[in-house]
C-alpha positions in Angstrom: 0.0 0.0 0.0 1.5 3.3 -1.0 0.3 6.5 0.8 0.4 9.8 -1.1 2.5 12.1 1.2 1.0 15.3 2.3 -2.3 14.4 0.5 -4.5 13.4 3.4 -2.9 9.9 3.6 -4.6 8.9 0.3 -3.7 5.5 -1.2 -3.8 5.2 -4.9 -6.9 3.1 -4.7 -8.6 5.7 -2.4 -7.7 8.5 -4.7 -9.0 6.6 -7.7 -12.3 6.0 -5.9 -12.5 9.8 -5.3 -11.8 10.4 -9.0 -14.5 7.9 -10.0 -17.0 9.6 -7.6 -16.0 13.0 -9.0 -16.4 12.0 -12.6 -19.7 10.2 -11.9 -21.1 13.6 -10.9 -19.6 15.5 -13.9 -22.0 16.6 -16.7 -21.3 14.6 -19.8 -19.4 11.8 -18.1 -21.0 8.4 -18.6 -20.1 4.8 -17.9 -17.4 5.7 -15.4 -15.3 2.7 -14.6 -12.0 1.4 -13.4 -9.3 -0.2 -15.5 -8.4 -3.0 -15.4 -10.9 -3.7 -12.6 -12.4 -2.3 -9.4 -10.3 -4.8 -7.5 -7.1 -3.6 -9.1 -7.7 -0.1 -10.3 -4.9 1.7 -12.2 -7.0 4.2 -14.2 -10.5 5.7 -14.1 -12.1 5.9 -17.5 -15.3 7.7 -18.5 -17.1 7.9 -21.8 -17.9 11.6 -22.7 -20.8 13.2 -24.3 -18.8 16.1 -25.7 -21.6 18.6 -26.0 -22.7 18.1 -22.4 -19.1 18.0 -21.0 -17.9 21.1 -23.0 -21.2 23.0 -22.7 -21.0 23.7 -26.5 -21.1 21.9 -29.8 -18.0 20.1 -30.8 -16.8 18.3 -33.9 -16.9 14.8 -32.3 -19.9 13.5 -30.5 -18.2 11.1 -28.2 -14.8 11.0 -26.5 -13.2 9.3 -23.5 -11.3 10.5 -20.4 -8.6 8.3 -19.0 -7.2 9.4 -15.7 -4.3 7.9 -13.8 -2.6 9.2 -10.6 0.5 7.6 -9.0 3.1 8.6 -6.4 6.6 7.4 -7.2 9.1 6.9 -4.4 11.5 9.8 -3.9 9.2 12.5 -5.4 7.2 14.9 -3.2 4.2 15.3 -5.5 2.0 12.9 -7.4 2.3 12.1 -11.1 -0.8 12.0 -13.3 -2.0 11.6 -16.8 -5.4 13.1 -17.6 -6.1 12.2 -21.2 -9.0 13.3 -23.5 -9.2 10.6 -26.3 -11.2 10.8 -29.5 -11.1 7.3 -31.0 -12.9 8.3 -34.3 -10.1 10.8 -35.0 -7.3 8.8 -33.3 -6.6 11.9 -31.2 -5.3 12.2 -27.7 -4.9 15.5 -25.7 -3.5 15.1 -22.3 -2.1 16.8 -19.3 0.9 14.8 -18.0 2.7 15.6 -14.7 5.5 13.1 -14.9 9.3 12.9 -15.7 8.9 11.9 -19.3 10.0 15.2 -20.9 12.3 17.1 -18.4 13.0 19.9 -20.9 9.3 20.9 -20.6 9.4 20.9 -16.8 7.4 18.8 -14.4 4.1 19.1 -16.4 3.2 19.3 -20.0 0.3 19.1 -22.4 0.7 16.6 -25.2 -1.2 16.1 -28.4 -1.1 12.7 -30.1 -2.5 11.8 -33.5 -2.5 8.3 -34.9 -0.6 7.1 -31.8 2.3 9.5 -32.4 3.1 12.6 -30.3 2.7 15.6 -32.7 3.0 18.5 -30.2 4.0 19.1 -26.6 4.2 22.3 -24.5 5.0 23.0 -20.9 2.0 23.4 -18.6 1.7 25.0 -15.2 2.8 22.7 -12.4 -0.1 22.3 -10.0 1.2 21.7 -6.5 -2.3 21.0 -5.2 -4.3 18.2 -3.8 -4.9 15.6 -6.7 -8.6 16.3 -6.8 -8.0 20.1 -7.1 -5.5 19.4 -9.9 -8.1 17.1 -11.6 -10.7 19.9 -11.4 -8.3 22.5 -12.8 -7.3 20.2 -15.7 -11.0 19.3 -16.5 -11.7 23.0 -16.6 -8.8 23.6 -19.0 -9.9 21.0 -21.6 -12.4 23.2 -23.4 -9.8 25.9 -24.0 -7.1 23.4 -24.9 -9.4 21.6 -27.4 -10.2 25.0 -29.0 -6.6 25.6 -29.7 -6.1 22.5 -31.8 -5.6 23.4 -35.4 -6.1 21.0 -38.3 -4.1 21.3 -41.6 -4.0 18.7 -44.3 -5.6 16.2 -41.9 -3.0 16.7 -39.2 -3.6 18.4 -35.8 -1.3 20.7 -33.9 -1.5 22.7 -30.8 0.3 26.0 -31.8 -1.3 28.4 -29.4 -1.1 26.7 -26.1 0.5 28.7 -23.3 1.8 27.0 -20.2 0.3 29.8 -18.2 -3.3 28.8 -18.9 
């Protein structure tokens, strides 16, 4: 059992239960579930009705959120990946607070298309309770999605500012 330091003694499982509960109450989130199972949760996944979630019309009717939090040994904050996935366009937009791209700092936003990263920018590091970070990132998705530009069938994220 791993406890998340300075985070109300959350375990990963407890935190994912809270994420599940939070998404179950979010407009536009449907079929909220654990992956791979509720007995061994690693992610929380929710199907998204994009118009309800974004409070406006959107090019794609359905999307999916995949959320993972973990707390590695030797680091004084949690890592997370909060991904918006559009299977019909093979698109993923995610906020990642992890060590994968140190030149971008501790947190970045990443855009993937056809399973390949096409754009990355630094994002503000949120030294906050995981649920507060989740709320902030969920609030940022509408603006982040609006900045995606398509040219010749390829997306990019040219206008993202890490201060958003």
